[in-house]
N, C-alpha and C positions, 0 to 999 in steps of 0.2 A: 563863074559861080562857085561859091564854097558853101555847101549845104551844112545844116546842123549835123546830119548823120548821113553818110553816103552808103546806103545798104547794098547797092549793086557792087560797089568796090569792096565792101567788107565780105560779101558772099563769093566774090569771084574766085578766090583760091580753092574753094571746095564746092563750087557750083555743081560739078559732076556728082558729088556725093548727095547733094540735095535732090538732084534729078533722079538718081538711083533710088533714093528713099521714096520719092513720089511714084516712080514706076512700080516699085515693089508693093506699095499700098494699092495702086490701081489693080495690079494683078491679084492681090489677095482677096479683094472683095470684102474685107473686114473694116468697114468705115466707121463703125460705132463700137466704142470700147475695144476689147480684143487685146492681142499681145503687144501691139505697138504702145498702147497706153500703159499697160502693166510694166513694160520694159522701161519706159521713160520715168514712171513713178519710182521704180526701184533705183534707177540711176540717180535721180534727184535726191531721194532719201539718203543714199550713200554719200552723195556729194556734200550735203550739209550736215550729215551725221544725226539723223533722226530715225525713229522706227517707221513712221508713216509719211508718205507724200501722196496726196489725193489730187489728181488732175481735175480741173474744172474749166468752165467756159471762158472765164475772164478773171482779172483781179477783183473786179466789182463783185462777181458772184462768189469769189473766195471769201470776201468779207461777209457777204450776206448769208451764205450757207453755214459758215462757222457760227455766226450769231444765232441763226436758227437752231443749230445743234446745241448752243449754250442756253437755249430757251429764253432768249430775250423777248420781252412782251410789252404791251402798252403799260405805261406807268413807270417803267424802268428808266433810269438815267445812265447814260454812258458818256464818259469824259473823253474828249479828243481835242484837237487843235483846229482853229478856224483857218489856218494857212496850209492848205493841202488841196489835193484834187477832190472834187465834189463827192465821189463815191464814199469816202470815209464817213462823212456825216449822213449822206443820202441813204446809205444802207441801214443806219440806226433808225432814221425816220420812217423808212419803208416798213419796219417791223412795229411801228406804233410807239417806239421808245423815244426818249428826248435826248438829242445831242447836247452835251454841256461843254462849252468851249473854255479852254485855258490858253492864254497868250503864249507866244513862242519866245524862246531865247533869241535875242537879236543877232547873235553870232552864228549859231548852228542852224537856225530856222526850225528847230525841233521844239517840242513842248517844253515849257519852262517848268522844271520839276520843283522849283522853289515856290511856285504858285499852285501846284497840282493838288496838294492835300486840302486846301481851303475850299476846293470845289466839291469835295465828297459830302454827300448827305445820306440819310437813311435809305433813300431810294436808289442810290448808286449801286450798280451791279458789276461794272467793269470799266476798264481803261483801254483805249486804242491809241497807243503812241505811234506816230508816223515817223519812219526813218526817211526823212525827206532828202531827195536829190542823191541818195546813195550813202548817207551818213547816219549811223545809228543814233537814236535817242539815248539818253542816259538811263539805260535799263536797270542799272544798279539801284538808283533812287526810285524809279517807277515801280520796280518789284517790291522794294521795301515798303513803300506807301500802300501798294495793293495788299501785301501780306498783313499790314496792321489793320486793314479794314475788310479783309476777307473778300477781295474783289478778284475777278479774273482779268488777265491781261492778254489781249489779242494784238499781235504786232502787225501793223500795216507796213509790210516790207515790200510793197509793190515795186518800189524803185531801188531796192537794196539787196537783191540776191548777190551773195558773195561778200557783203560788208560784215564787219565784226565789231564787237564791243568787248574789250578786255579779253580777246581770244574766243569769244562765243559768237557763233554765226547768227546773223539777222534771221529772225523767225523762230529761233530755238530757245528764246529766253522767256517766253510766256507760255500760256496753255496751248497756243497755236500761232502760226505765222501765215500771212497771206501774201502770195507772190502774183505779179502780173507778167505775162509774156507778150504784151502789146509790142508790135514790131520795133518801136524805138527804145525798148528797154535793153539793158545790158545783155540779157538772154531773151531775145525776141523771137516770137513765132513769125510765120508768114501770114498772119491773121490774128484773131483774138485767141487768148488762152490764159490760164492761170493755174495756180496750185495752192493747196493748203498743206502745211507740214505740222506735225505734232508727234509727241511721244505718248499721248494718252490713247490707249487702245479703245476705250468706250467712245470717246469723242470721235475718233477716226471712223469707227463703225457707223455712228449716226450720220456723219458727213457723207460717207459712201452711199448710205441709203437716201439721204436727202437729195443728192445730186441726180438720182434717178427716180424722182417723184415719190420718194419716201419708201421705196420697195427694196427690201433685202432679197426677196425672191420675186421674179417678174409677175406682175398682176396681183401681188399680195402687199398691200400698202399699210405699213405700221404707222407711218407719219405722212403729213402733207408736205411734200418737198417741191422740187422744181426740176426743170431740164437744165442742169448745170454741168453736163458732161464736157470733158475736154475732147475735141475732135481728134480722131485717131491719126489723121494726116498731120495735124499740127504736132502731135506727140512724136511721130516718126521724124519730122524735121527738127524738132527740139533735141532729139537724141543725137542728131548729127552735130548740132551746134554746142551742146553742153560741154564736150571735152575741150572746146576752144575758149570757154568763158574765162579761165584764169589768165590766159594770154591777153584777152581783150581788156581785162581789168588792169593789167600792167600797162597796156597801151594807153588807157585813160589816165592812169597815174603819171605816165610819162608826159602826156600833153599838159596835165594839170601842173606838173613840176616845172615845165617850161614857162607857163604863165607866171608862176610864183617867182621864178628866177628873173624874169624880165620885167614884171610889173609889180612885184612885191613892195617896192618902195616908191611906186609912182603915185603921185598925189591925185586925188579926185576919184579913186576907185578902190573898193575894198574887196579883197579876194577871199574865197572860202578859207577859214582857218584850219590849221593842222592840229589835231588833237592826239597827244601821246597815248598809245595803247589801243587806238581804234583804227581800223582800215576803212577808209572812205573809198567807194568804188565809182563815184562821180557819174551817176546816171545822167545828171546835168551838172554843168559847171556854171554856177550862178554867182554873179558879181553884184555888188551894191554900188550905186552911183547916183549922186543927187542930180546929175544931168542925164538920167536914164533915157528919157524920150529923145533927146538930141543924139545920144549915142546910137539908139535903135534906128533912128532915121538915117544916120550915116552908114550903118551896116546894110540897111536895105538898099540904099542908093548904090553901094559898092557891090551888091550881089552876094553879101555874106550872110549866112543864116543866123538868126537869133530868135529868141522867143521870150515872152513874159509868162512866168509861172509864179504867181497867179494874179491877175489884175484886180480881182474883187474878192476879199476874204469872205469866208462862208457866212459869217455872222451878219454880213451886209447884203447877202443874196435875198431877192424878194421872196423866194420860197420858204425862207426861215424867218420871215418877219414876225411870225407869231411867237417866236422864242423870246422876243422882247429886247434883243440887243440893238445897239445903235452906234453911230460913229463915235469914236473915242473910247469904246469899251475895251478894245484890244489894240493899243497903240503900236506895239511892235509889229503885229501882223499887218496893220494898215500901212505902216511905213514901208515894210518890205514889199507890199503890193505896188507901191509908188516908185520904189528905188531899185528893184532887182531886175536883172537881165541875164538870161542864159545864153552863153556863147558856145561855139563848137568845141566838143571834147571827144570827137570821134576817135576811136582807137587806131583807125587807119588814116588819121589826118596827116597829110604830108607836111614836112618841115617848112617848105616854102609857103604853103597855105597858112600855116600858123604864124609865120612871120608877117604875112599880109595882115592878119587879124591884129597882131600885137602893134604893128606900126599904125594901123587905123585908129586903134584906141589912143595911142600916144598923140597922134595928130589932132584928134578931136578934143582931148582933155588937156592938152598942153597949157 
């Protein structure tokens, strides 16, 4: 078996540190908020170079709490992409606002900035570009369009901690950025977790209040918020893992480089492109193949991990039927849903295992 991500193998070299962090938390009795959360927030803010990092309960709640702090309300329109995880559009809808979809660029899988401005209307309040699979969207163009129309930009960087666009870190190029620490992420907790990063002092203060039911002082509620706190144990474990993130990014790039070296000219498969000036951190290594389902079946038969992200674009999900979209409205997203497959890009992937994967692809697609 070759899994998509072998977390026990990844954790093995520092398992003792993780256990020590758990034991220290158990002894402290400080399971909600407290110094472990503050420490991780300070470390994360320093790592990405922002004034504020606010730990929250998940990447989903990072998006939700930030939009609550930005006063998103019924009647507002927020632009994003239909080819992403459900939470991006789901959080817009949960606040009574309308998700407005713009198709993806077929190479990067990120929002097509050439089509973005035509989606802006008088009711548009913001844009949520998604840095899908660990590669930044074209934030230069996104921000230029937002500035022309006085829109906020919230980066969905759930899959992109550590990625950069022209030297700027994912999550630092808009009003705020949302991270996920789901275990399979490049920086993963041992459960759910997320964070919001921003340089805006007022926004950070509102988010901190909103994550604790809208109270800056306990039992005194200025806002209606929610229980969006980052678990203190997860914060302590993330503090152990954060110093290793850069090395894991290099490991992922090494694996990605081997795929490009051996499969770059192989017919029948299209690999993620390399873009000058951007650092791709490969949260997923997603290839495009018109024989995707055949390749997926061969992987599964051989005991090699793979996954489809995402099989149904959001504009075709039943819960968004009232938005009025239909098949053919976003052809690049629909084609990606039919042709893409994520294959292992584990930073601890052994060379022999990667050769098994490469040879399997060559055998199936020859």
